[in-house]
N, C-alpha and C positions, 0 to 999 in steps of 0.2 A: 725255855727258860723256867727254872724252878720258882715256886712262889716266894721263897726267901730272897732269891736274887732280884725278882721284880720289886719286892718291898724295899730292898737296899737301894736299888736304882731310883725308885720313886723318892726316897728320903734324900738321896744325893742330889737329884734334880731340884728338889724343893730348897735345899741349902744354896745351890748355885743361883737359883732364881731370886732368893731373898738377898743374896750378896749383890747381885746386879741391880736390883731395885734400890737398895741402900746406896750404892754408888751413884746411880742416876739422880736420886733425890738429893744427895750431897752436892751435886754439881749445879743444881738449880739455884740461881741467885737472882739478882736484879735484872730486869730487862735492859738491854743496852739501847742507847739512843741511835737513830739512823746515822749512817756514815757521814752524810753531808753536815749534820749537826755536830758530829765529833770533830770534823775538820775545822768548822767555823769556831767551835769553842776553844780550840788550841791557839787561835789568833785573836781572841777577844781583847778589847781594851776596856778599862773600867768606865762605866757610864758616869756622867758628871755627878760629883758629890759622893761617889761610891768607890769601894776597893774590891779587888778580886782575890780570892784565895783558892788555889788549886789544891785539893786533897787527893793524893794519888798513891797507889800501891803497885809499883812496877814489877815486883818480884813474883815468880811462880811458886815461891815457898809457901806451903800451906794451901795448896790447891784444894778447893772445896770448903775452906774455912771462910765463912762470911762474917765480916767484922762490922757491927753496928756503928754508924757514924751519927753522933749526937752533937748538935750545934744549938746553942741557946736553950739547952734543956729539952730539946725535941729530937726524936730520932728522925733523921733525914733519909735513911736508906742503908743498904748493906754494901760495904766496900769489899769487893772480891779481888783476887789476884788480877793484875793488869787492867785495872779499872780506875776511874777518877770521877770526882764531883768538882764542879765549879761553884763556889759560894760568892754571891754578889751581896756585899755587906756595906752598911753605912759606916762612917768612921767611928772609931771607938774600940772598946774591948770586945774580943770575940773568944769564946771558950769552945774548944773542939775536944770532944771526948771519943776515944775509940774503946769500946767495951769488949774485953775478952773475958778472962776469968775475973779480973778486977778492973775497974775503969782506969784508963790511962788518959790524962787530960793535959792540955796546954792552954794557956791564955796569953793573948798578945794584943797590943793596941795597934790598930791599922789606921793609916791616913787616907784621905780621899785621893784617888789616882794611883794608889799603890797596887802592885801585883805581888802576892806572896805565894810560897809553895810549901806545903806540908807533905813530906814523904813519910809514908807509913811502912814500916818493915816489921814483919812477924819474926821475932827472935826465937831462939830455942826455948827460952823460959818466960819471956815477957815481950810486950810490944815496945818498940823504941821509935821515937819520932826524930826525923832529920829534916831540916830545911825550914823551920819556923821559929824565929826569924831566919831569913835565908841562910841556912846552914849548909846547903849545897848551892853551888853557883847556879845562876839562871840557865846557863848552857847545860849543866848536869840535869837540872830539873826538866828542861825541855827534851833532853835525850831520853829521860825516863818516861815522860808523857808520850813520846813518839810511839811507844809500844803499848800504850794503854788505850782503852776505849771509854768514851764518855757514858756515864749512867744518866746524869741529869744536871741541869743548872738549877741551883737553889737560890732564890732571892730571899734575903732575910729582912 
């Protein structure tokens, strides 16, 4: 092999390696909860005096895009494709923000004993929310959650 060919091959291999490392780094998101916790979380009932809010992203659109979940002004984690959080909250107003290019927020009042669902969809130009208040039926939300994995339960 000629020196010029070796150099070209070396540059090419460096480009391929950099691309692979970028891809792997982009896939790294939040650690998922163990499977038994995931199954239990999908059947939760609100504790006395509390409400549950499931924030889920059932789509594979935007694989590798991690969306910060901000509740009560604090970042609670990253919402990846096919993942969800369960928020255990006291009754009252709850502000949920998904921050992409510009923050996209919703605020709703929840009552003790309620279970609500926030479906996050990554649109082609912006984020859209569906299901808060129950914009999708409970059955639709549960079907979407069936393909999602729990990241964590957050008590507010």
